[in-house]
BAPA-433526 format. One record per residue (C-alpha): x, y, z; residue number from 0; residue in one letter. Coordinates in steps of 0.25 Angstrom, whole numbers, plus 5000, padded with zeros to 4 digits. Example, Ala and Ser with C-alpha at 12.3 -4.5 7.8 and 13.67 -1.06 7.14 Angstrom:
REM BAPA-433526
    xx    yy    zz    i  aa
  5049  4982  5031    0   A
  5055  4996  5029    1   S
This chain:
REM BAPA-433526
    xx    yy    zz    i  aa
  4774  4959  4729    0   X
  4787  4964  4725    1   X
  4793  4962  4711    2   X
  4803  4952  4708    3   X
  4814  4963  4705    4   X
  4811  4970  4718    5   X
  4812  4957  4726    6   X
  4825  4954  4720    7   X
  4830  4968  4724    8   X
  4826  4965  4738    9   X
  4833  4952  4739   10   X
  4845  4958  4733   11   X
  4845  4969  4743   12   X
  4842  4959  4755   13   X
  4854  4950  4750   14   X
  4863  4961  4753   15   X
  4859  4964  4767   16   X
  4869  4959  4778   17   X
  4858  4951  4786   18   X
  4855  4943  4774   19   X
  4869  4939  4772   20   X
  4870  4933  4786   21   X
  4873  4918  4786   22   X
  4861  4908  4789   23   X
  4867  4905  4803   24   X
  4866  4920  4807   25   X
  4852  4921  4802   26   X
  4848  4909  4809   27   X
  4854  4914  4822   28   X
  4847  4927  4820   29   X
  4833  4921  4817   30   X
  4834  4912  4830   31   X
  4837  4924  4838   32   X
  4825  4931  4832   33   X
  4816  4919  4835   34   X
  4805  4920  4846   35   X
  4809  4914  4859   36   X
  4799  4906  4868   37   X
  4794  4915  4880   38   X
  4791  4909  4893   39   X
  4777  4912  4897   40   X
  4781  4914  4912   41   X
  4790  4926  4909   42   X
  4778  4935  4906   43   X
  4768  4928  4916   44   X
  4763  4938  4926   45   X
  4750  4933  4932   46   X
  4738  4925  4927   47   X
  4731  4938  4922   48   X
  4730  4937  4907   49   X
  4740  4927  4905   50   X
  4738  4926  4890   51   X
  4742  4941  4888   52   X
  4755  4938  4896   53   X
  4758  4926  4887   54   X
  4757  4934  4874   55   X
  4765  4928  4863   56   X
  4765  4939  4853   57   X
  4780  4942  4856   58   X
  4784  4928  4852   59   X
  4776  4929  4840   60   X
  4782  4942  4835   61   X
  4796  4936  4837   62   X
  4791  4924  4829   63   X
  4786  4933  4818   64   X
  4800  4939  4817   65   X
  4805  4926  4813   66   X
  4795  4924  4803   67   X
  4798  4938  4797   68   X
  4813  4934  4796   69   X
  4809  4922  4788   70   X
  4802  4930  4778   71   X
  4815  4939  4775   72   X
  4820  4930  4764   73   X
  4821  4916  4759   74   X
  4834  4914  4766   75   X
  4829  4919  4780   76   X
  4817  4910  4778   77   X
  4825  4898  4775   78   X
  4834  4901  4788   79   X
  4822  4903  4797   80   X
  4815  4891  4792   81   X
  4828  4882  4794   82   X
  4829  4887  4809   83   X
  4819  4878  4816   84   X
  4821  4884  4829   85   X
  4815  4897  4825   86   X
  4801  4891  4824   87   X
  4802  4882  4837   88   X
  4795  4892  4846   89   X
  4780  4894  4842   90   X
  4771  4904  4847   91   X
  4756  4902  4845   92   X
  4745  4911  4851   93   X
  4731  4914  4846   94   X
  4729  4929  4846   95   X
  4736  4931  4833   96   X
  4737  4921  4821   97   X
  4750  4913  4824   98   X
  4744  4899  4825   99   X
  4746  4896  4810  100   X
  4759  4903  4808  101   X
  4765  4896  4820  102   X
  4760  4883  4816  103   X
  4768  4885  4803  104   X
  4780  4890  4810  105   X
  4782  4878  4819  106   X
  4784  4869  4807  107   X
  4797  4877  4804  108   X
  4802  4872  4818  109   X
  4806  4859  4810  110   X
  4803  4849  4821  111   X
  4810  4857  4832  112   X
  4805  4857  4846  113   X
  4795  4868  4848  114   X
  4792  4879  4858  115   X
  4777  4883  4857  116   X
  4770  4895  4864  117   X
  4755  4894  4863  118   X
  4745  4905  4868  119   X
  4730  4903  4866  120   X
  4722  4915  4870  121   X
  4708  4910  4865  122   X
  4702  4897  4866  123   X
  4709  4891  4854  124   X
  4716  4878  4853  125   X
  4731  4876  4851  126   X
  4735  4876  4836  127   X
  4736  4862  4830  128   X
  4751  4864  4826  129   X
  4755  4867  4841  130   X
  4749  4854  4845  131   X
  4757  4847  4835  132   X
  4770  4854  4838  133   X
  4769  4850  4853  134   X
  4776  4837  4849  135   X
  4789  4845  4847  136   X
  4786  4856  4857  137   X
  4796  4858  4869  138   X
  4791  4870  4875  139   X
  4776  4874  4875  140   X
  4769  4887  4881  141   X
  4754  4888  4881  142   X
  4745  4899  4885  143   X
  4731  4893  4885  144   X
  4718  4898  4888  145   X
  4710  4885  4889  146   X
  4712  4871  4894  147   X
  4708  4866  4881  148   X
  4720  4873  4874  149   X
  4730  4868  4884  150   X
  4724  4854  4883  151   X
  4726  4855  4868  152   X
  4741  4856  4869  153   X
  4744  4848  4881  154   X
  4738  4835  4876  155   X
  4747  4833  4864  156   X
  4761  4826  4865  157   X
  4773  4835  4868  158   X
  4784  4825  4869  159   X
  4795  4836  4870  160   X
  4788  4847  4877  161   X
  4797  4851  4889  162   X
  4791  4865  4893  163   X
  4776  4868  4894  164   X
  4771  4882  4899  165   X
  4756  4884  4900  166   X
  4749  4897  4903  167   X
  4734  4901  4905  168   X
  4729  4911  4895  169   X
  4716  4912  4902  170   X
  4713  4926  4907  171   X
  4701  4923  4914  172   X
  4707  4920  4928  173   X
  4693  4916  4934  174   X
  4691  4906  4924  175   X
  4690  4892  4930  176   X
  4695  4885  4918  177   X
  4710  4886  4922  178   X
  4720  4882  4912  179   X
  4724  4868  4916  180   X
  4735  4858  4911  181   X
  4728  4846  4905  182   X
  4727  4835  4915  183   X
  4729  4824  4905  184   X
  4742  4816  4906  185   X
  4753  4825  4900  186   X
  4766  4818  4903  187   X
  4765  4808  4892  188   X
  4762  4819  4882  189   X
  4774  4828  4887  190   X
  4784  4819  4893  191   X
  4796  4829  4893  192   X
  4789  4841  4899  193   X
  4799  4848  4909  194   X
  4794  4862  4911  195   X
  4779  4866  4914  196   X
  4774  4880  4916  197   X
  4760  4884  4920  198   X
  4755  4898  4920  199   X
  4740  4899  4926  200   X
  4738  4885  4922  201   X
  4734  4873  4931  202   X
  4740  4860  4931  203   X
  4735  4847  4938  204   X
  4745  4844  4948  205   X
  4746  4829  4944  206   X
  4748  4833  4929  207   X
  4758  4824  4923  208   X
  4764  4837  4916  209   X
  4771  4840  4930  210   X
  4779  4827  4929  211   X
  4794  4828  4927  212   X
  4795  4843  4926  213   X
  4807  4851  4928  214   X
  4801  4865  4928  215   X
  4787  4868  4933  216   X
  4782  4883  4933  217   X
  4768  4886  4938  218   X
  4762  4900  4937  219   X
  4749  4906  4943  220   X
  4743  4893  4949  221   X
  4738  4901  4960  222   X
  4731  4911  4951  223   X
  4723  4900  4944  224   X
  4717  4894  4957  225   X
  4725  4881  4954  226   X
  4735  4882  4965  227   X
  4740  4868  4969  228   X
  4741  4863  4983  229   X
  4755  4861  4987  230   X
  4753  4846  4987  231   X
  4749  4846  4973  232   X
  4760  4854  4968  233   X
  4771  4846  4976  234   X
  4765  4833  4970  235   X
  4766  4839  4956  236   X
  4780  4843  4958  237   X
  4783  4829  4962  238   X
  4780  4825  4948  239   X
  4793  4833  4944  240   X
  4804  4828  4953  241   X
  4814  4834  4943  242   X
  4807  4848  4944  243   X
  4818  4859  4943  244   X
  4810  4872  4942  245   X
  4797  4875  4950  246   X
  4791  4889  4948  247   X
  4778  4892  4955  248   X
  4773  4906  4952  249   X
  4759  4909  4959  250   X
  4758  4894  4959  251   X
  4761  4891  4974  252   X
  4754  4879  4980  253   X
  4743  4879  4990  254   X
  4745  4875  5004  255   X
  4735  4869  5014  256   X
  4736  4875  5028  257   X
  4731  4869  5041  258   X
  4723  4876  5051  259   X
  4736  4878  5059  260   X
  4743  4885  5048  261   X
  4751  4872  5044  262   X
  4754  4871  5029  263   X
  4751  4857  5024  264   X
  4762  4852  5015  265   X
  4764  4839  5007  266   X
  4770  4828  5016  267   X
  4782  4826  5006  268   X
  4791  4835  5000  269   X
  4792  4834  4985  270   X
  4807  4832  4980  271   X
  4811  4841  4968  272   X
  4826  4838  4968  273   X
  4829  4846  4955  274   X
  4821  4859  4958  275   X
  4831  4870  4957  276   X
  4821  4882  4954  277   X
  4809  4885  4963  278   X
  4800  4897  4962  279   X
  4787  4899  4970  280   X
  4783  4913  4966  281   X
  4771  4922  4970  282   X
  4766  4912  4980  283   X
  4752  4916  4986  284   X
  4759  4913  5000  285   X
  4773  4914  5002  286   X
  4774  4902  5012  287   X
  4769  4893  5001  288   X
  4781  4894  4993  289   X
  4789  4889  5005  290   X
  4779  4878  5008  291   X
  4780  4873  4994  292   X
  4795  4872  4995  293   X
  4794  4864  5008  294   X
  4786  4854  5000  295   X
  4798  4852  4990  296   X
  4811  4845  4993  297   X
  4820  4853  4985  298   X
  4835  4853  4983  299   X
  4843  4866  4984  300   X
  4839  4876  4973  301   X
  4845  4888  4967  302   X
  4832  4895  4967  303   X
  4819  4896  4975  304   X
  4810  4908  4972  305   X
  4798  4911  4980  306   X
  4789  4923  4980  307   X
  4776  4928  4986  308   X
  4766  4937  4980  309   X
  4769  4949  4990  310   X
  4780  4953  4999  311   X
  4782  4965  5008  312   X
  4793  4968  5018  313   X
  4785  4965  5030  314   X
  4783  4951  5024  315   X
  4798  4948  5023  316   X
  4798  4939  5035  317   X
  4787  4930  5030  318   X
  4793  4928  5016  319   X
  4803  4917  5021  320   X
  4794  4908  5030  321   X
  4800  4899  5040  322   X
  4799  4887  5032  323   X
  4808  4892  5021  324   X
  4819  4887  5029  325   X
  4814  4873  5026  326   X
  4809  4874  5012  327   X
  4822  4881  5007  328   X
  4832  4872  5015  329   X
  4843  4868  5006  330   X
  4841  4878  4995  331   X
  4854  4884  4990  332   X
  4846  4896  4986  333   X
  4833  4902  4989  334   X
  4826  4914  4981  335   X
  4814  4921  4986  336   X
  4808  4931  4976  337   X
  4797  4940  4979  338   X
  4792  4947  4966  339   X
  4779  4955  4966  340   X
  4776  4969  4961  341   X
  4774  4979  4972  342   X
  4782  4969  4982  343   X
  4796  4967  4986  344   X
  4804  4957  4979  345   X
  4817  4949  4983  346   X
  4825  4937  4980  347   X
  4833  4929  4990  348   X
  4843  4919  4985  349   X
  4849  4911  4997  350   X
  4860  4901  4998  351   X
  4859  4888  5006  352   X
  4849  4887  5016  353   X
  4854  4882  5029  354   X
  4847  4872  5038  355   X
  4839  4877  5049  356   X
  4842  4875  5063  357   X
  4828  4871  5066  358   X
  4815  4872  5058  359   X
  4806  4884  5060  360   X
  4816  4895  5061  361   X
  4810  4908  5058  362   X
  4821  4912  5047  363   X
  4829  4905  5037  364   X
  4844  4904  5037  365   X
  4851  4904  5024  366   X
  4866  4901  5025  367   X
  4870  4908  5012  368   X
  4864  4918  5003  369   X
  4868  4919  4989  370   X
  4862  4933  4987  371   X
  4851  4941  4991  372   X
  4842  4947  4980  373   X
  4832  4958  4984  374   X
  4823  4966  4975  375   X
  4810  4974  4975  376   X
  4800  4974  4964  377   X
  4791  4984  4958  378   X
  4784  4994  4968  379   X
  4794  4991  4979  380   X
  4793  5005  4983  381   X
  4784  5007  4996  382   X
  4785  5009  5011  383   X
  4788  4994  5013  384   X
  4797  4991  5002  385   X
  4811  4993  5008  386   X
  4821  4985  5001  387   X
  4831  4985  5012  388   X
  4821  4981  5023  389   X
  4816  4970  5015  390   X
  4829  4965  5011  391   X
  4835  4965  5025  392   X
  4822  4959  5031  393   X
  4823  4947  5021  394   X
  4838  4945  5025  395   X
  4834  4944  5039  396   X
  4822  4935  5037  397   X
  4831  4924  5030  398   X
  4841  4925  5041  399   X
  4853  4926  5031  400   X
  4865  4933  5036  401   X
  4868  4945  5028  402   X
  4883  4942  5028  403   X
  4879  4930  5019  404   X
  4873  4938  5008  405   X
  4883  4941  4997  406   X
  4874  4946  4986  407   X
  4863  4957  4987  408   X
  4854  4960  4975  409   X
  4844  4972  4977  410   X
  4834  4975  4967  411   X
  4823  4986  4967  412   X
  4814  4985  4954  413   X
  4806  4998  4957  414   X
  4805  5008  4968  415   X
  4814  5008  4980  416   X
  4813  5014  4993  417   X
  4825  5013  5003  418   X
  4822  5009  5017  419   X
  4836  5004  5022  420   X
  4848  5011  5017  421   X
  4854  5002  5007  422   X
  4868  5002  5014  423   X
  4861  4995  5026  424   X
  4857  4984  5017  425   X
  4871  4982  5011  426   X
  4877  4982  5025  427   X
  4867  4971  5028  428   X
  4875  4962  5019  429   X
  4890  4964  5023  430   X
  4895  4953  5014  431   X
  4888  4957  5001  432   X
  4896  4954  4989  433   X
  4886  4958  4978  434   X
  4876  4969  4977  435   X
  4867  4970  4965  436   X
  4857  4982  4964  437   X
  4845  4982  4954  438   X
  4836  4993  4953  439   X
  4826  4992  4941  440   X
  4816  5003  4943  441   X
  4811  5014  4935  442   X
  4816  5026  4942  443   X
  4805  5036  4936  444   X
  4795  5028  4944  445   X
  4802  5029  4957  446   X
  4796  5038  4968  447   X
  4804  5050  4972  448   X
  4806  5045  4986  449   X
  4813  5033  4981  450   X
  4828  5031  4980  451   X
  4834  5024  4968  452   X
  4840  5011  4972  453   X
  4854  5013  4966  454   X
  4856  5026  4974  455   X
  4853  5019  4987  456   X
  4863  5008  4984  457   X
  4874  5018  4980  458   X
  4871  5025  4993  459   X
  4872  5012  5001  460   X
  4886  5009  4995  461   X
  4891  5023  4998  462   X
  4887  5022  5012  463   X
  4893  5009  5014  464   X
  4906  5014  5008  465   X
  4906  5026  5016  466   X
  4904  5019  5029  467   X
  4914  5008  5026  468   X
  4925  5019  5022  469   X
  4922  5026  5036  470   X
  4924  5012  5043  471   X
  4936  5008  5034  472   X
  4928  4996  5029  473   X
  4923  4991  5016  474   X
  4909  4992  5011  475   X
  4903  4979  5007  476   X
  4916  4973  5006  477   X
  4911  4960  5000  478   X
  4904  4967  4988  479   X
  4910  4963  4975  480   X
  4898  4966  4966  481   X
  4889  4978  4965  482   X
  4879  4980  4954  483   X
  4867  4990  4950  484   X
  4857  4986  4940  485   X
  4847  4997  4937  486   X
  4851  5004  4950  487   X
  4846  5018  4947  488   X
  4855  5029  4953  489   X
  4847  5041  4949  490   X
  4838  5049  4958  491   X
  4824  5050  4956  492   X
  4817  5064  4954  493   X
  4804  5068  4961  494   X
  4796  5065  4948  495   X
  4802  5051  4947  496   X
  4809  5053  4934  497   X
  4824  5050  4932  498   X
  4833  5062  4932  499   X
  4842  5066  4920  500   X
  4856  5060  4919  501   X
  4863  5073  4923  502   X
  4856  5072  4937  503   X
  4862  5058  4939  504   X
  4876  5064  4940  505   X
  4872  5069  4954  506   X
  4869  5055  4959  507   X
  4879  5050  4969  508   X
  4875  5035  4968  509   X
  4886  5031  4959  510   X
  4896  5039  4967  511   X
  4892  5031  4979  512   X
  4894  5018  4971  513   X
  4908  5023  4966  514   X
  4912  5026  4980  515   X
  4908  5012  4985  516   X
  4916  5006  4974  517   X
  4928  5015  4978  518   X
  4926  5011  4992  519   X
  4927  4996  4989  520   X
  4938  4998  4980  521   X
  4947  5005  4990  522   X
  4945  4993  4999  523   X
  4947  4982  4989  524   X
  4939  4979  4977  525   X
  4927  4986  4972  526   X
  4915  4977  4969  527   X
  4910  4975  4954  528   X
  4900  4986  4951  529   X
  4889  4984  4940  530   X
  4879  4994  4935  531   X
  4868  4989  4925  532   X
  4857  4999  4920  533   X
  4859  5009  4931  534   X
  4854  5023  4929  535   X
  4859  5036  4934  536   X
  4874  5033  4931  537   X
  4883  5045  4934  538   X
  4892  5049  4923  539   X
  4904  5050  4933  540   X
  4901  5036  4938  541   X
  4900  5030  4925  542   X
  4913  5036  4921  543   X
  4920  5031  4933  544   X
  4915  5017  4931  545   X
  4918  5017  4916  546   X
  4933  5020  4919  547   X
  4933  5008  4929  548   X
  4928  4997  4920  549   X
  4938  4986  4916  550   X
  4929  4981  4905  551   X
  4925  4993  4898  552   X
  4912  5001  4900  553   X
  4901  4991  4899  554   X
  4887  4997  4903  555   X
  4873  4994  4904  556   X
  4864  5005  4908  557   X
  4852  5000  4900  558   X
  4838  5001  4907  559   X
  4827  4994  4898  560   X
  4813  4996  4901  561   X
  4814  5011  4906  562   X
  4811  5022  4896  563   X
  4816  5034  4904  564   X
  4830  5032  4901  565   X
  4838  5029  4889  566   X
  4851  5022  4888  567   X
  4863  5028  4880  568   X
  4874  5018  4879  569   X
  4875  5015  4894  570   X
  4873  5027  4901  571   X
  4859  5031  4907  572   X
  4853  5044  4902  573   X
  4841  5051  4906  574   X
  4830  5051  4896  575   X
  4832  5063  4886  576   X
  4847  5063  4889  577   X
  4854  5063  4875  578   X
  4867  5060  4880  579   X
  4872  5047  4873  580   X
  4884  5038  4876  581   X
  4887  5027  4866  582   X
  4901  5022  4870  583   X
  4896  5012  4881  584   X
  4891  4998  4876  585   X
  4878  4994  4883  586   X
  4873  4980  4888  587   X
  4883  4977  4899  588   X
  4883  4980  4914  589   X
  4894  4988  4920  590   X
  4902  4980  4930  591   X
  4915  4984  4936  592   X
  4925  4973  4938  593   X
  4928  4976  4953  594   X
  4939  4986  4948  595   X
  4944  4997  4955  596   X
  4935  5009  4955  597   X
């Protein structure tokens, strides 16, 4: 232990530090910003495999220990920390390290505030007694349970102000018949204000009173635990919550009975959900099941409907929008269909108002207005069948939307890209295009030598369109008012797959092509706004041209988090090992021209 004289010297030294002279209000704000924040279990859920590992709580606990350390600096900091009840309202409890007793003491510092509690029980241990007592003032509860007994020990005590409940199975024995199940006892009287329920690999009896009066219902991996509900049971359960606003089914699509003649048996009545505004049916085992479920619901026009299937290939494009979509989506003012799966194509469609059909059973769907078209590919998109343009155009033809109605096109390539249709032909397909957004997040050192970088193809397409329009005395993409590139790599790929050095970028013509397109549009009126974010391979000459044209100074963001082959030096991309530094340009903002004369 330090001597009194030494402690006095340390205190005198600390009192002269600027941070200790900050007002209590500033320190309070700093402490609150450093406090741990609740983590949604669904954000790091990938599959049912080893769920508990996915729901690790160490990161939250480390943040919590940081607050404890702040409270140990001096008496003043301890006093301020203990006076901030909000610092202690989020409690994290898991049994692989000794946190139970400590957290039990910390929750008393919340001073009667509403609690947010995360409980993770890996072994067959019961919930700490203080957690059970704290349920009476808990508004949000997340549980990772390994046994039904653990779950029952929590869900049989009154929680009068509980509004959000998330339950995840921590059982890693996937063949175990003892599936984690929500207790069947009456729950509504114990938790009368529950509005949001999320279940991950957890079964719930479909007549459970917990399903009453919900506004948010999210189910994950019900198919994976052999507890898939029939469509009749699911629809009956949804009828218990007529005020439901969000329905999210991830690998939890219902089962449908099919007659011998192939007819799908549907409930006799449609369930009304007048307030539902967000519907997601993801990774259904059968693509048609999502649409059958929609046909069982009486829905109001919604801003978002997301549907996905486990797999998709270009040859299946004509099957992803079945005939009955015209009935199930009728009246929706927006429809999003998202296909996301590794090694498969992925795209999102967001439509405008569905038009009424002339007669039922038409082979295609007719949409009057298309807000925008968002098309993307996911990882491992590079193979003989993965042609961005072909799949995009096939999809447009399938939904029978007039290309002239499409005003916004978003194209994203997350990994490898192979050209099948020249990109200028794709752009020519949309004569009234107003907004073109290109995103190309891919690690270029992994791209095969036969691949072409996406940014180069888009630049070439703009060049060809401008060249042909000049020859015919016309305007290329005359309605285009916004053009953006995010992560759109413009540097070529070497035979070994590694990026070239910065001096080799100077021979790249892509930026010259973009500049020529902008000049072409400028001579015929007004050039579109141009945005670059995290683009690699920028030519110095192009950078200097753009720099002179900005009205609002040189704002630039060339950062590229997650890749180690390049470093960022104040805005300009430099090859690894290049020691050139430019420090005069601030980072953190995208470059956007203001439609000025280029």
